[in-house]
DOZA-504583 format. One line per 8 residues: number of its first residue (from 1); their letters; for each residue x, y, z of C-alpha. Coordinates in nm, 4 decimals. Example, Ala and Ser with C-alpha at 12.3 -4.5 7.8 and 13.67 -1.06 7.14 Angstrom:
2
1> as> 1.2300/-0.4500/0.7800 ~ 1.3670/-0.1060/0.7140 $
//
This chain:
430
1> mntaghpe> 12.9446/9.9325/9.6231 ~ 13.0874/10.2681/9.7389 ~ 12.8120/10.5201/9.8149 ~ 13.0481/10.7647/9.9947 ~ 13.0314/11.0124/9.7078 ~ 13.2006/10.8600/9.4080 ~ 13.0876/10.6720/9.1249 ~ 13.0123/10.3010/9.1938 $
9> atarrgle> 13.2579/10.1511/8.9437 ~ 13.1954/9.8051/9.0369 ~ 12.8387/9.8006/8.9607 ~ 12.7526/9.5656/8.6692 ~ 12.4727/9.7693/8.5911 ~ 12.3689/10.1011/8.7420 ~ 12.0760/10.3357/8.7361 ~ 11.8931/10.2900/8.3972 $
17> ltpfrglr> 11.6592/10.6017/8.3669 ~ 11.4317/10.6319/8.0481 ~ 11.2236/10.9297/7.9267 ~ 10.8507/10.8935/7.9272 ~ 10.5557/11.1134/7.8054 ~ 10.4309/11.2519/8.1307 ~ 10.0628/11.3013/8.2319 ~ 9.9956/11.6560/8.3420 $
25> ydpdrvgs> 9.7023/11.8528/8.4497 ~ 9.5629/12.1169/8.2098 ~ 9.5989/12.4411/8.4057 ~ 9.2929/12.5956/8.2184 ~ 9.0688/12.2921/8.3323 ~ 9.1401/12.3013/8.7031 ~ 9.0888/12.5792/8.9711 ~ 9.4893/12.5681/9.0195 $
33> laavtspp> 9.7652/12.3572/9.0045 ~ 9.8262/12.3791/9.3880 ~ 9.4652/12.2682/9.4493 ~ 9.4947/11.9500/9.2637 ~ 9.8216/11.8334/9.4203 ~ 9.8770/11.6357/9.7465 ~ 10.1444/11.4891/9.9489 ~ 10.2205/11.1281/9.8800 $
41> ydvvvrpd> 9.9493/10.8790/9.9729 ~ 10.1069/10.7587/10.3059 ~ 10.1483/11.1157/10.4170 ~ 9.8014/11.2310/10.3927 ~ 9.6458/11.2170/10.7557 ~ 9.3237/11.0537/10.7361 ~ 9.0486/11.1431/10.7367 ~ 9.1092/11.5232/10.8021 $
49> glhhlqsa> 9.3797/11.5719/10.5299 ~ 9.1904/11.3525/10.2777 ~ 8.8657/11.5476/10.3246 ~ 9.0560/11.8831/10.3043 ~ 9.2132/11.7635/9.9842 ~ 8.9050/11.6406/9.8168 ~ 8.7309/11.9605/9.8808 ~ 9.0098/12.1840/9.7450 $
57> dpynivrl> 8.9216/12.0919/9.3906 ~ 8.6961/11.8259/9.2353 ~ 9.0174/11.7030/9.0379 ~ 9.2433/11.6751/9.3220 ~ 9.4949/11.3698/9.2883 ~ 9.3873/11.2142/9.5985 ~ 9.0809/11.0855/9.4201 ~ 9.3397/10.8655/9.2309 $
65> ilpqsttp> 9.5950/10.7914/9.4803 ~ 9.3323/10.7528/9.7694 ~ 9.0033/10.6647/9.6167 ~ 8.7072/10.6292/9.8633 ~ 8.4431/10.3544/9.8469 ~ 8.2813/10.0552/10.0396 ~ 8.5348/9.7889/9.9248 ~ 8.8948/9.7832/9.8154 $
73> aernaqaa> 8.7913/9.6419/9.4623 ~ 8.5369/9.9235/9.4191 ~ 8.7810/10.1908/9.5393 ~ 9.0399/10.0726/9.2755 ~ 8.7648/10.0273/8.9966 ~ 8.6634/10.3939/9.0885 ~ 9.0155/10.5352/9.0582 ~ 9.0348/10.3526/8.7072 $
81> rtlrgwls> 8.7118/10.5154/8.6011 ~ 8.8212/10.8607/8.7404 ~ 9.1603/10.8428/8.5479 ~ 8.9761/10.7348/8.2290 ~ 8.7272/11.0111/8.2658 ~ 8.9879/11.2913/8.3314 ~ 9.1728/11.1708/8.0326 ~ 8.8747/11.1633/7.7888 $
89> egilaada> 8.7796/11.5181/7.9335 ~ 9.1298/11.6568/7.8671 ~ 9.1719/11.7308/8.2639 ~ 9.4914/11.5333/8.2150 ~ 9.6948/11.5074/7.8968 ~ 10.0083/11.3236/7.7879 ~ 10.3158/11.5651/7.6752 ~ 10.3709/11.5333/7.3099 $
97> epglyvye> 10.7368/11.4092/7.3525 ~ 10.8766/11.1746/7.5850 ~ 11.1366/11.3468/7.8278 ~ 11.3094/11.3337/8.1547 ~ 11.1576/11.5978/8.3997 ~ 11.3628/11.8261/8.6134 ~ 11.1852/11.9074/8.9236 ~ 11.2553/12.1765/9.1717 $
105> qqdgagll> 11.1066/12.2480/9.5223 ~ 11.1933/12.5512/9.7324 ~ 11.0656/12.6793/10.0764 ~ 11.0852/13.0068/10.2265 ~ 11.3566/12.9083/10.4631 ~ 11.6386/12.8750/10.2023 ~ 11.5898/12.4973/10.0948 ~ 11.6317/12.4116/9.7384 $
113> qrgiigtl> 11.6113/12.0776/9.6130 ~ 11.6249/11.9797/9.2529 ~ 11.6209/11.6195/9.0870 ~ 11.5154/11.4443/8.7747 ~ 11.2141/11.2410/8.7215 ~ 11.1964/10.9475/8.4839 ~ 11.1013/10.5762/8.4663 ~ 11.3815/10.3461/8.6076 $
121> rlsepseg> 11.4584/10.0048/8.5122 ~ 11.3581/9.7694/8.8013 ~ 11.6370/9.5597/8.9390 ~ 11.6928/9.2681/9.1816 ~ 11.8153/9.3352/9.5240 ~ 12.1158/9.1127/9.4518 ~ 12.2275/9.3812/9.1765 ~ 12.2841/9.6336/9.4475 $
129> vvlphedv> 12.1567/9.9212/9.2121 ~ 11.8569/10.0291/9.4193 ~ 11.9179/9.9957/9.7974 ~ 11.6211/9.9738/10.0292 ~ 11.6690/10.0496/10.3923 ~ 11.3321/9.9661/10.5379 ~ 11.0998/9.6512/10.5600 ~ 10.7486/9.6793/10.4118 $
137> mphvvadr> 10.4082/9.5943/10.5119 ~ 10.2497/9.3170/10.2826 ~ 9.8938/9.4604/10.3106 ~ 10.0108/9.7880/10.1842 ~ 10.2133/9.6490/9.8862 ~ 9.8984/9.4405/9.8010 ~ 9.6851/9.7440/9.8266 ~ 9.9196/9.9599/9.5928 $
145> aalmraty> 9.9553/9.6845/9.3536 ~ 9.5808/9.6439/9.3096 ~ 9.5432/10.0233/9.2591 ~ 9.8188/10.0216/8.9834 ~ 9.6839/9.7293/8.8070 ~ 9.3310/9.8836/8.8069 ~ 9.4626/10.2396/8.6743 ~ 9.7506/10.0814/8.4651 $
153> anleplll> 9.9504/10.3773/8.5862 ~ 10.2226/10.5054/8.8229 ~ 10.0265/10.7730/8.9844 ~ 10.3215/10.9352/9.1902 ~ 10.6951/10.8972/9.1826 ~ 10.8996/10.7537/9.4531 ~ 11.2091/10.9390/9.5907 ~ 11.5547/10.7953/9.5427 $
161> tyrgngse> 11.8838/10.9605/9.6320 ~ 12.2276/10.8776/9.4978 ~ 12.5698/11.0422/9.5668 ~ 12.7209/11.2209/9.2809 ~ 13.0038/11.4619/9.2778 ~ 12.7990/11.7449/9.3419 ~ 12.8015/12.0491/9.1024 ~ 13.0464/11.8992/8.8611 $
169> svtttaie> 12.8328/11.5992/8.7575 ~ 12.6793/11.5909/8.4161 ~ 12.3298/11.5407/8.5565 ~ 12.3529/11.8382/8.7890 ~ 12.4946/12.0588/8.5188 ~ 12.1980/11.9700/8.2936 ~ 11.9435/12.0121/8.5862 ~ 12.0659/12.3520/8.6594 $
177> rtaeqspl> 12.1079/12.4758/8.2984 ~ 11.7326/12.3595/8.2317 ~ 11.6209/12.5319/8.5569 ~ 11.7329/12.8828/8.3881 ~ 11.4707/12.8263/8.1500 ~ 11.0876/12.8946/8.1500 ~ 10.9167/12.5963/8.3313 ~ 10.6430/12.3822/8.2083 $
185> latttedg> 10.4559/12.4685/8.5316 ~ 10.5135/12.6521/8.8509 ~ 10.2918/12.6648/9.1556 ~ 10.3106/12.7215/9.5238 ~ 10.1277/12.4902/9.7384 ~ 9.9743/12.5773/10.0845 ~ 10.2588/12.4595/10.2941 ~ 10.4670/12.7378/10.1436 $
193> yrhrlwsi> 10.6798/12.5160/9.9015 ~ 10.7152/12.6502/9.5395 ~ 10.7265/12.3753/9.2710 ~ 10.8616/12.3915/8.9176 ~ 10.8853/12.1371/8.6463 ~ 11.0674/12.1305/8.3110 ~ 11.1233/11.8481/8.0522 ~ 11.4568/11.7500/7.8775 $
201> tdpaevar> 11.3747/11.6049/7.5308 ~ 11.6832/11.6489/7.3387 ~ 11.8190/11.2986/7.2845 ~ 12.1662/11.3895/7.3208 ~ 12.1198/11.5606/7.6498 ~ 11.9188/11.2575/7.7600 ~ 12.1842/11.0292/7.6521 ~ 12.4538/11.2249/7.8647 $
209> iqsdlsrh> 12.2340/11.2091/8.1603 ~ 12.1694/10.8409/8.1099 ~ 12.5286/10.7659/8.1021 ~ 12.6152/10.9768/8.4056 ~ 12.3380/10.7847/8.6073 ~ 12.4537/10.4493/8.4741 ~ 12.7574/10.4690/8.7104 ~ 12.5689/10.5122/9.0421 $
217> qaliadgh> 12.3305/10.3238/9.2698 ~ 12.0513/10.4783/9.4640 ~ 11.8995/10.4662/9.8164 ~ 11.5306/10.4556/9.8546 ~ 11.4565/10.7758/10.0523 ~ 11.0672/10.7572/10.0348 ~ 10.8469/10.4926/9.8694 ~ 10.9770/10.1373/9.9910 $
225> hrwatyrr> 10.6144/10.0172/9.9369 ~ 10.5880/10.1511/9.5917 ~ 10.9241/10.0113/9.5025 ~ 10.8089/9.6767/9.6183 ~ 10.4984/9.7169/9.4264 ~ 10.6817/9.7969/9.1239 ~ 10.8963/9.4685/9.1561 ~ 10.5729/9.2599/9.2467 $
233> lraehpsp> 10.3924/9.3922/8.9333 ~ 10.6966/9.3229/8.7039 ~ 10.7223/8.9744/8.8376 ~ 10.3436/8.9201/8.7172 ~ 10.4104/9.0288/8.3500 ~ 10.6518/8.8687/8.1230 ~ 10.9480/9.0890/8.0088 ~ 10.9552/9.2991/7.8021 $
241> spwdhglv> 10.6584/9.5016/7.9272 ~ 10.5727/9.8563/8.0757 ~ 10.6137/9.7049/8.4156 ~ 10.9793/9.6897/8.3767 ~ 11.0099/10.0473/8.4760 ~ 10.8715/10.2341/8.7452 ~ 10.8325/10.6246/8.8184 ~ 11.0951/10.7827/9.0304 $
249> llvdtary> 11.2646/11.0981/9.1385 ~ 11.6392/11.0963/9.1514 ~ 11.8048/11.3593/9.3840 ~ 12.1868/11.3879/9.4045 ~ 12.2254/11.4511/9.7836 ~ 12.5966/11.5484/9.7386 ~ 12.4613/11.8605/9.5651 ~ 12.0959/11.8642/9.7278 $
257> plrvraih> 12.0978/11.7124/10.0824 ~ 11.7656/11.5960/10.2097 ~ 11.6107/11.6484/10.5374 ~ 11.5552/11.3514/10.7614 ~ 11.2629/11.3440/10.9912 ~ 11.1230/11.0835/11.2059 ~ 10.7886/10.8915/11.1435 ~ 10.5671/10.8755/11.4678 $
265> rllheipv> 10.3443/10.5907/11.5801 ~ 9.9909/10.6277/11.7038 ~ 9.8578/10.3312/11.9307 ~ 9.5001/10.3285/11.8798 ~ 9.3679/10.1036/12.1553 ~ 9.6069/10.1905/12.4409 ~ 9.5753/10.5058/12.6485 ~ 9.8821/10.6739/12.7742 $
273> srslalld> 9.8264/10.5570/13.1425 ~ 9.8322/10.1907/13.0125 ~ 10.1347/10.2540/12.8035 ~ 10.3201/10.3961/13.0893 ~ 10.2035/10.1405/13.3527 ~ 10.3598/9.8716/13.1339 ~ 10.6948/10.0369/13.1238 ~ 10.7339/10.0529/13.5166 $
281> glfrvrrl> 11.0657/9.8988/13.5989 ~ 11.1608/9.8673/13.2386 ~ 11.2291/10.2191/13.1372 ~ 11.2954/10.5570/13.3028 ~ 10.9888/10.7765/13.2487 ~ 10.9853/11.1456/13.3238 ~ 10.6705/11.3795/13.2808 ~ 10.7176/11.6897/13.0817 $
289> dvplaeal> 10.4689/11.9593/13.1349 ~ 10.6057/12.1821/12.8388 ~ 10.5017/12.2911/12.4864 ~ 10.5653/12.0387/12.2130 ~ 10.8722/12.2232/12.0743 ~ 11.0356/12.2048/12.4112 ~ 10.9536/11.8472/12.4601 ~ 11.1223/11.7526/12.1346 $
297> dtladaac> 11.4436/11.9420/12.2233 ~ 11.4363/11.7397/12.5367 ~ 11.4055/11.4104/12.3361 ~ 11.6749/11.5316/12.0997 ~ 11.9024/11.5595/12.4121 ~ 11.8131/11.2261/12.5464 ~ 11.8424/11.0498/12.2193 ~ 12.2089/11.1615/12.2042 $
305> agnaflla> 12.2782/10.9453/12.5001 ~ 12.0600/10.6328/12.4007 ~ 11.7296/10.5232/12.3213 ~ 11.4577/10.7685/12.3961 ~ 11.0843/10.8312/12.2927 ~ 10.8170/11.0698/12.3720 ~ 10.4784/10.9334/12.4772 ~ 10.1711/11.1905/12.4390 $
313> gdgafhlv> 9.8011/11.1756/12.4483 ~ 9.6918/11.2888/12.7855 ~ 9.7749/11.6462/12.7718 ~ 10.1467/11.6049/12.8773 ~ 10.4719/11.4610/12.7414 ~ 10.6572/11.1681/12.9092 ~ 11.0017/11.1099/12.8123 ~ 11.0892/10.7317/12.8032 $
321> dhpdpgll> 11.4613/10.6574/12.8051 ~ 11.7208/10.4518/12.9764 ~ 11.5931/10.1175/12.8827 ~ 11.6966/9.8200/13.1086 ~ 12.0049/9.6500/12.9510 ~ 11.8500/9.3007/13.0355 ~ 11.5335/9.3705/12.8614 ~ 11.7111/9.4838/12.5385 $
329> srtipadr> 11.9347/9.1783/12.5480 ~ 11.6472/8.9365/12.5739 ~ 11.4219/9.1049/12.2871 ~ 11.6669/9.2396/12.0394 ~ 11.8016/8.9886/11.7745 ~ 12.2000/8.9688/11.8340 ~ 12.2538/8.8702/11.4591 ~ 12.2490/9.2326/11.3426 $
337> ptawrtld> 12.5207/9.5043/11.3417 ~ 12.5408/9.7090/11.6347 ~ 12.4164/10.0196/11.4594 ~ 12.1000/9.8291/11.3704 ~ 12.0581/9.6962/11.7391 ~ 12.0779/10.0384/11.8870 ~ 11.8354/10.2212/11.6645 ~ 11.5226/10.3603/11.8468 $
345> atvlhatl> 11.3290/10.2132/11.5836 ~ 11.4602/9.8620/11.6493 ~ 11.3890/9.9024/12.0204 ~ 11.0559/10.0329/11.9595 ~ 10.9484/9.7333/11.7335 ~ 11.1521/9.4639/11.8811 ~ 11.0988/9.5553/12.2547 ~ 10.8192/9.7983/12.3249 $
353> lahvwhip> 10.5715/9.6851/12.0647 ~ 10.6392/9.3099/12.0455 ~ 10.7285/9.2351/12.3957 ~ 10.5959/9.5292/12.6221 ~ 10.2886/9.6545/12.4692 ~ 10.2006/9.3392/12.2390 ~ 10.1015/9.5370/11.9565 ~ 10.1448/9.3876/11.6026 $
361> eddparia> 10.3354/9.6411/11.3913 ~ 10.1363/9.5753/11.0810 ~ 9.7965/9.5822/11.1984 ~ 9.6250/9.9092/11.0807 ~ 9.3509/9.8834/11.3449 ~ 9.5872/9.8806/11.6258 ~ 9.8867/10.1165/11.5128 ~ 9.9223/10.3980/11.2593 $
369> yihdtaat> 10.2396/10.5647/11.1110 ~ 10.2136/10.9400/11.0750 ~ 10.4696/11.1895/10.9615 ~ 10.3231/11.4979/11.1199 ~ 10.4156/11.5367/11.4796 ~ 10.1501/11.7756/11.6051 ~ 9.8863/11.5716/11.4116 ~ 9.9970/11.2513/11.5935 $
377> vekaerdg> 9.9577/11.4181/11.9341 ~ 9.6181/11.5647/11.8440 ~ 9.4971/11.2466/11.7276 ~ 9.6156/11.0678/12.0276 ~ 9.4484/11.3053/12.2578 ~ 9.1232/11.3260/12.0756 ~ 9.0995/10.9342/12.0214 ~ 9.2322/10.8323/12.3632 $
385> gtavlmhp> 9.5338/10.6464/12.2205 ~ 9.9011/10.6889/12.2675 ~ 10.1418/10.8829/12.0427 ~ 10.4961/10.7605/12.0427 ~ 10.7155/11.0476/11.8947 ~ 11.0567/10.9409/11.7595 ~ 11.3808/11.1398/11.7030 ~ 11.5199/11.1216/11.3378 $
393> vreevvrd> 11.7976/10.8816/11.2524 ~ 12.0917/11.0384/11.0749 ~ 12.1158/10.9783/10.6843 ~ 12.4701/10.8353/10.6959 ~ 12.3490/10.5483/10.9412 ~ 12.0618/10.4710/10.7020 ~ 12.2881/10.4497/10.3963 ~ 12.5646/10.2514/10.5885 $
401> larqgvtm> 12.3171/9.9848/10.6879 ~ 12.1554/9.9809/10.3446 ~ 12.5155/9.9407/10.1846 ~ 12.5454/9.6166/10.4337 ~ 12.2219/9.4953/10.3017 ~ 12.0711/9.5462/10.6410 ~ 11.7049/9.6785/10.6331 ~ 11.5568/9.8987/10.9249 $
409> prkstsfg> 11.2434/9.8575/11.0899 ~ 10.9465/9.9743/10.8777 ~ 10.8603/10.3481/10.8712 ~ 11.1989/10.4263/11.0448 ~ 11.2722/10.7544/10.8451 ~ 11.1097/11.0334/10.6481 ~ 11.3455/11.1903/10.4016 ~ 11.2053/11.5073/10.2441 $
417> pkpasglv> 11.0960/11.7286/10.1036 ~ 10.8976/11.4738/9.9165 ~ 10.7732/11.5233/9.5664 ~ 10.4250/11.6600/9.5364 ~ 10.1588/11.4142/9.3784 ~ 9.9783/11.5441/9.0881 ~ 10.2422/11.7485/8.8937 ~ 10.3201/11.4499/8.6508 $
425> lraldv> 10.1916/11.1027/8.6400 ~ 10.2698/10.8114/8.4194 ~ 10.0255/10.6091/8.2301 ~ 10.1776/10.2646/8.1148 ~ 9.9882/10.2807/7.7803 ~ 10.1109/10.6099/7.6694 $
//
């Protein structure tokens, strides 16, 4: 299928977005809407960020998306009890009419992103309607599935992108016309982003949007584990059922391009000195006694010439580049496209983690995946581990590989801005 900016006419079935009755906080029952929101569950830096959000407001959404208790089963049961309690108290309430929700994010530096939230029909990978670009970790999917089963809800939308024809599309026209009206809610979160939400309930308008989107396919920008969870839960329930659809935010990147950032790694049990010693003779290593911003600039320059990483955790930065070609040929699978074989994430996972450092990529006791660069460095320095800082991959590389059906190593990219959790939820029984 063509994802280069034109409708995918060869698709048998495209995107099928359905209105729903969103659950939203009653602003009169909480301290502020900003105080009950959170980044997506996998962006919250635990425990620091979790504790901060929990203390921001007793009804913060992290109590649902990251419940805290002694066992996984009790955590999920607690989230279910919390959700039922908030519904019965009127903290959360369902909108009167089903609708599609226009969602806007804007920062103070000129970024404006708008998209549309609805429930999307789940599809098989063979249909080519929703394209993943990363592998997932089974234990994370199992964790999210248990939480969704317990709460019988989609607690936060995942982020999908598609390539429309920019400002001329039916959906974009509807979004921008709606954004001229008074919103259902408006709030500014502590990161400086302004969030606004509207609903489109007119059946004729909804039908036009649905028809427009049905000609497109989407790339999963953020939420691979939640998409895999949706598909797992759908397989557990005979169709038709509410599990046939999942909560998503769709953004037309021809109109509103996303930012692509890297996701960094924190190696818990290996200090920087040990990480570097194991690289001797395999990579070039240079110490950088400079601030973080300057080190990242150096990494960006090095990444233009080949695979490069920054290691941190001992008070300095260490640029790791120029891998031994023989090492790469021995460790990287040869049955993938060149674009995949030369990814920094491929070299990190296939060469460094698997063959040099011997760290399983899906063992949370030994490796963490953190979006915030400074937080990764700080945690490595505090805990005596190794921070592995990555340079982001370009969106066109991600999309081209996804179109070929080739998935990137897990946690290879971070598209954003991500939707704030807590602005609109979906209960499957509403």
